[in-house]
N, C-alpha and C positions, 0 to 999 in steps of 0.2 A: 481709790482703794489700791493698796500696794499688793502685788503678787509675790509669793515666796519663790525662792530659787527652784524648789522641787516642782512647783506648778509648771514653770517654763521647761524644766527637764521633761516632765510628763507630756506637755504639749508637743515638744520637739520630737519625742519618741513616737507619739501618736501620728504626727504628720509623716514621719519617716516610714512607719509601718504602712500607713495608708498609701503612700507613694509606691512602695514596693508591691503592695497588693494590686494597685491599678496597673503598674507596669507588667506584672505577671499576667493579668487579665488581657492586656493589650497584646502580649506576645503569644498567648495560648488560646485566644478566641479569634475566629475568622472575622475579617473586616467586612461586615455585611452591608451591602447597599440594596436598595429596593429593586434595582434592575437585575438582581440575581447574581451579580459578580462579587467575588470574594476579595478581589484585589491581589490574589496570589497567582503568580505566573504559572506554576505547575498545573493549575486547573485548566489552562487553555487547551491541553491535550485530552482532558477528560470528556467523555460523553459527546463525541462529535455528532452533529445532526446536519442533514442537508440544508443549505442556505435556501431561503424562499425563492430566489431567482432560478434555482436549479429544479424546481418542482412545478413549473407552470403547466397547466393542463392543456394538452393538445387533443382536441375533440374530434378531429378529422371529419367534421360535418355531422357528427352525431348529436342527438339532443343532449343538453347539459344534464349532469347527474342531479342537480338541484331539483329537477322536475319530479324526482321520486318523493320529495317532501311536500309536494302539493296535495291539497285535500283529496282530490279525485284519485290520485295515485295511492294514497294511504287507504282510502276506501276500498280500492281494488285489492290491496294487500291484506286487509282485514278479511275479505271474502276468501282469498286463497289460503291464508293461514288457518282460518276457521275450518275450511274443508279438510285440511290435513289433520287438524287436531281431532276432528269428528271421528276419525278412524282409529280405534284403540290398538295400535301396533305395539302391544306390550311384549317384552321378552322376559323370560323367567329363568331362574338358575337351574331348574330341573327340566327345561325344554329338551325334548328328544329331537332327532334329526328332522329336517324339513318335510320329508316324505312320510314321516311316521306320526308326528305330533300335530293334531288338528288346530292347535292354538296359533300356528303360523298362517292359517288361512286368511286372517285379516290383512296380510300383506298383499294378497291378490287384489283385494278391494282398494288398498292404498295405491297400488300401481295404476288401477283404472282411474282413480281420482287424479293422479299426476298427469296421465295422458290427456285427460279432459282439460286440465288447467293450463297445460303447456303444449299446445299442438305444434307450435313452430319448432320447439326443441325436438319433439318426437319425429317431426318431418325431416329436419336437416341432419340431426346427429345420428350416428350409428349407435344403436342400443344393444348392449350385450348383457344378458342375465347370467350371473355367476352363482352357482349353487342355488339355483332357482330364484332367490329373492335379492341377491346382490345386484345393484344397478351400476353399469359402467356406460356413460354417454361419451362418445368421441366426436368432437367437432374438428374436422381436419383443417389445419392451417395452410397458409400459402407457401411456407418454407418447408422444404424437405430435409433441411440440415439442422434447423434450430430444435433444441430439445423441447418437449412438451411441458406444460404446466398442469397441475392438478388441483382442483378444489374438492374438498371432502365434507361430508356430513353423515349422520346415521339416521336411519328411518325409525328405529325402535325407540321405545320409551320405557322407563321403569314402571312397574305396576303402580296403579293409582291408590290402592288401598280402599277402605270403606268410603263410598261416595258421600255418605252423610257427614263426614268430617270436613268436606269442602264447602266453601260458601256458595260456589256454583259447581254443579256436577262436572267431574274432570273431563268427560268426553262430550260435553255440551258447551262448546266455546261461547264465552260471553265477553262482549266488548263494551266498556263503560265510557268510551269516548277518548280514552287515553291508553288504557292497558287492555290487552287481550288475555283472558284467563283460560286455562285448560292444560291438561297434561301434554307435555311436549312443546308448549308454546315458547319455552326458553331453551329446552334441552331435548333435541336441538332441531326440531322442525322449523323453528325460526330461521336457522342458518340454511337448511335445505331449501325451503321455499324462497328465501332471499336470493340464493345462488341461481336457482332455476328461473326466477322472475327476471333477474338481471340478464341472463343469457337469452331468455325469450324476447326481452326488449331489444337487445342488440341484433338478434337475428331478424326481427321484424323490420329493422332499419337497414337491412341488407349488409350487415357487418360480416366480415370474414376475418378470423384471427390470423396473425402472422405465425404464431406458434400453435401447434395443435393443442386443443384444450380437452382435458379429461375431467369428467365429473364422476366421482366414485362414491357411492352411497351404500355402506354396509347395513346390516339389519340385526346385528346382535352385539353392538358395542357395549351395551349395558351389562353383558355377561361375558365380556372378554374378547369378542370379535373373532373367535376362531372360525366360525362357519362363514361369516361375511367377509370382512377385510382380510382374514387369513387366507381365504380362497381367492379373493380379488388380486392380492399382491402377486400370486403365482402367475396369473394371467398377464398382468402388467409387466412383470419382469421377463416373461417369455417373449412379449411383444416388443418391449423397449429396451430391455437389457438392464443389467446392474448399473446403478447410478445414471439411469437413462433420462431422468427428469431434471428440469431446471429448478423447480421448486414445488413444494406441496403446502397448501393452506388448509388447515382443519379447524374445528372448534377448539375452544380452550383459552388459555391465557388468563390474564387478570383484567382485561378490558382497559378502560380509560379512567384514571383517577385524577381528580382536580385538586390541586394544592395552590390556592390563591390564583395567581395569573398563569400558572403552569399546569398543563395537562400531561400526565405521564401515560403513554400508550404502552402496554406491557404484554406483548405476545410471549407465549411460552416457547423458549428455544431449547429447553431441556426438560426431562421428566425424571423423577426419582425411580429407582428400581423397585422390585416387588418380590416378596418371598412369604410363603406360608409355611412356617416350621411346625412339623407335627411330632408331638411327643406321645409315645405309647408305653405304658407300663403294664407288664403282665406278671401277676403274682398268683400264688395259690389262694383258693377261696376257703370257705369254711363257715362255721356258725359264728354269729356275732357275739355269742356268750364266751367264746374262747379266742379273742382277738390277739394279734401280734402287737408289739410295742407301737408300730406305725402301720396303719393300713395302706393299701395302694393309693387311696385318695390323700392320705396324710403325706405320703412321699411326694405325690404330684404337687401338693400345696407348697412343699418346701422347694421343689424345683422352680415353681413359678415365683416364689418369694425371692429366690436367688437372682432370677432374671430381672425382676422389677427393682431390686436393690442396685442393679448395675446397668443403668440406662446409658445410652450412647451420649457422647458429648457434642455440642454444636461446634462447628468449625467452618469459618468463612475462608475457604481455600481459593486460590487464584482462579480456578476454572469455574467456580460457581457463578452463574449469571447474576445472582443477587448482589455481588460485589460491584458490578458495573452500574446496577440500579442505584446503589447507595452513592456512588460517585456522581451520578446524575443529580441526585438530591443535593449533594454538597455543592454542586456547581450552580444549579438553577433555583433551588429553594434553600439556601444555606441557613436561613434563619430558623428552619424547621429541623435542622440536623444537630444532634447533640455535639457540643464542642469537643468532647473526648473522641467521638467517632470521626469527626472531621480530621483531627490531627492523627488519629490512628491510620486512617486511609492515606493521608498525605505522606506519612512516614512508613507506609507499608508494614504496619505492625503485625505481630503474630496472629494468625487466623484463629487459633483457639482462644486467645485473649478477647479478640473482637467478638467471636461467636458467643462466648459465655456471657459477656456483658450485654451484648445486643439482645440476646434471648431473654435475659432478666428484665431489660427495660422496655422492650417492644412486644414481648409476649409470644403467644403460640404461632402466629403467622410468620414471624421472623424465625423463631426457633426451628420450625419444621421445614423451613427452606434450607437449613444448614445442618440438620441433625437427622440421623437415621431413627425413625420412630419404631416403637415396639409396643404392641397391644395384644394382650391375651383376650381373644374373642370367643373361643369355644372351649368348653370343658364338659366331659361326659364320664360317668362312672357310677356303678351301683345300680341294681335292679330291684332290690328288696331290702326292707329295713333290718331284717335279721340274718342277712347273708353278706359275707364279706365280698367286696368287689374283686373280680379277677382281671378285668381289663379296664384301664383308665386312660382316657385320651385327652389331649389339649392341643389347640391350634393357636399359634402365636403369629400375628401378622407383622411384617416388617416392610417399611418403605425406605429404600436405601438411598442415602445421600450420595452426591456425585463423587466424593472423595473416597468412598468405600465400595465394596463389591460383594457379590454373593458369597464368594469364598471367605472373605474377611468375616462376614456375619456368621456363617456356619461354623467356622473355627472358634469364634468367640462363644457361641452357644455351647459347643462341645466342651470348651475349656471350663465354662462355668458349671455345667451340669455333671460332668464326669465325677468330680469329688463327692457330690451328693449321692450318686449311684453307688460308689464304692463304700461310703459311710453306712449305707443301708444293706450292704451285701447283695446288691443286685447287679447282674451283668450289664455292661454298657456297650450298646451297639451304635456306633457313630453313623453319620450320614453316609450312604453307600460310597460316594466319591471320596470320602475321607476315612474309609474303613481301616486303612493302613495306619491311621493317626489317632490312637487313643482307645480303640475298641478293646474290651477285655471280657474275659469270662472266668468263672471260678467254679470249682466243684462244690463249693459251699454256698453258692448264690441261692437266694430264695425267690428270684424272679429276674426280669430283664427290663431294661429301658431301651427303646428303639427310637432313633432319630431319623426322620425323613423330611422331605420338602415337597411342595407342590406349587405350581404356577411361577416357577423361577423366571425372573426377568432382571437383567442387568440394568443399571442406570443408562439412560439413553445417550447416544452421541449428542454433542452440544453444537447447535447450529452456529456457524461463525457470524459475528455481528460487527466486525471491525469496519472502519470507514473505507477501507480498500476493497471491501467485498461488494461487487456490483449488484448482486441479487438483493442483499440487505439494503443497499442504498435505494434501489427502486421500490422495494417493499415499504421501507420507512418513509420515503418521500410521498408515496400514495396516502399513507396515514395522515401525514401533515396536510397534504392537499385537501383532503376531505374534511377533516375535523377542525381545521383553522378557517373553514368556510362553511360553517353551519350556524344557524340561528341559536342553537342551544348552547354554544360555547363562544359567546362574543368576546373578541379582543383577547383570546387566549393563545398562548404559545404551546404547541404540542411537541413533546419530547418522546420519540419512540426509543424504547430500550428493552432488551430481552430480559426475561425473568424465568424462574424455574417453577414448574408445576409439581404439586405434591401428589396428584393423581395421574392417571394414564388415559389416553385416548386411543382410537383405532390406529393412530400413527405408529404404534409399537410394531405393527405388521409391515411397515413401509420403510424401515431404516435402510434397506438395500437399494432403494430407488433414487435417493438423493441425500446429500448432506444438508440441504436447505429445507428444513421442515419448520413451519411456523404454525403454532397452535393459537389461533386468535379469533375470538368471537368479538367483532367490532362493535362494542356497546359501552356507553357511558356507565359509570358506577351508579348502582341503584335502579337501573332500568330493566334488569332481569332478576327475578326473585322467585322463591318457592321451588327451586330446582331440587328434585328428589324428595319433595315433601308436599304438603297440601297447598292449594291455592297458587299453583305455579302461574306466572304471568310475565308478559313482556310489554314494554312501552312501544307502541307502533311507530312513533317518531324515531326511536332508536333503531327499530327494524329497518326503516327507510334509510337511515344513515349507514347502516351496515350494507345495504344494497349499493349505496354510493361508493363504498370502499371496494366492493367486488367489481363494480362498473369501472372505477378508476384503474384497478389492477389489470383489467382486461383491455 
């Protein structure tokens, strides 16, 4: 059968276009191999981790940490953690001071339980009680010149809510052979009991640390930590000085995430900032039968609408720890990384471009690691159906990304809201620290808009994680040492990499003590659940693995 000339022209054109397409794909997609290498030289410098030969365990005659995963050890930890969960150390937003509010009394019982569970710690360590319920244990080291290290946790838990909503009552710990259920079992009596159990074991073996060890346990972390960690930090800074600690380890981080043969260990090395913006409108009242064109509630609704129409933009800036995590993904699990992202990182593309597209494709978890969040959480106004409201208030919560600041956020709020105030002929009163910038009054104004803020917190300093940082090297090598030698992660390679936390921990009070702050609850993904909700639980094997991490670090 003869083919026409047009057929061969069409075929040649198709082959040419196919060749161009395949060439384009070859040039624009990483050359992925199963061993995690992309074949691109630039990646050699990305995401350095300690070589296995650099992290060999030196036990100094102590029992191996794997003993913590034996059945008899896990049985002991179930008893210890159950005893801790049994005491309802709830902290409430409306708590009064410790000498006034009787709800703090449960912490007296909790301290008695800890003393009974950990006699060696209480015998050897110096215990200082700060603001009555804050606990500071000091185990003196053999070196008088080495900076101390500090392990943290908090004693308090969020309120449990109605017990009938729980499968098992929140303060009646239940162990099903794998998970221990109860309020605080994951957040974070798990950490507190794990730390104390580890130190108890070491002291029983005659161990003495080289560096002085501080254990600091606040009691109101769930309500901001002002009374607990906020008081403890003053004592520690008076004793050890500003930047007097080698490192601090607290709860938090993103745990350990498994992606095929790679496990990403993601301690939090930064936290977003925090701001509660308070909007108050004051206008004249009156009878609802003679309303103005816009009531105070109507004006407040417009203010809120303007804010929500102008969200912040995601931006993957160089200082954001998420960028290093993405580079680790590109190096070790490139087949899971979007081709466009691989090349954007490789060519150091614009952070706003990466941020926007990454947020669209990966969703909220990625978005809120790069973007300042804005949430209208509280609004109040009006007392009676036939009376015009005179005072209307709204509170808008902001979690501030590393590339922005309290001042940037406040100026942006003021810039967006001032025109609305002027439109409705109400005076505009800016944030007090910005009063020189945009406040206005008028003899013809019918009311006022006041801006203020509460709980101001700048984005945290970022803990250094470069390969030249000795503290990070030792911290990350301990993670590898433990989790590459556990039965739950067979034949896995562990990649420690810092990440950013969207919430805050008690470490906000300890920024003056060291630049090396790691927020890391050492647990595999899926082993801690129900945090701040019903049926909170922790896998006890994961609890034992966490103890191995603390043991290795000490």
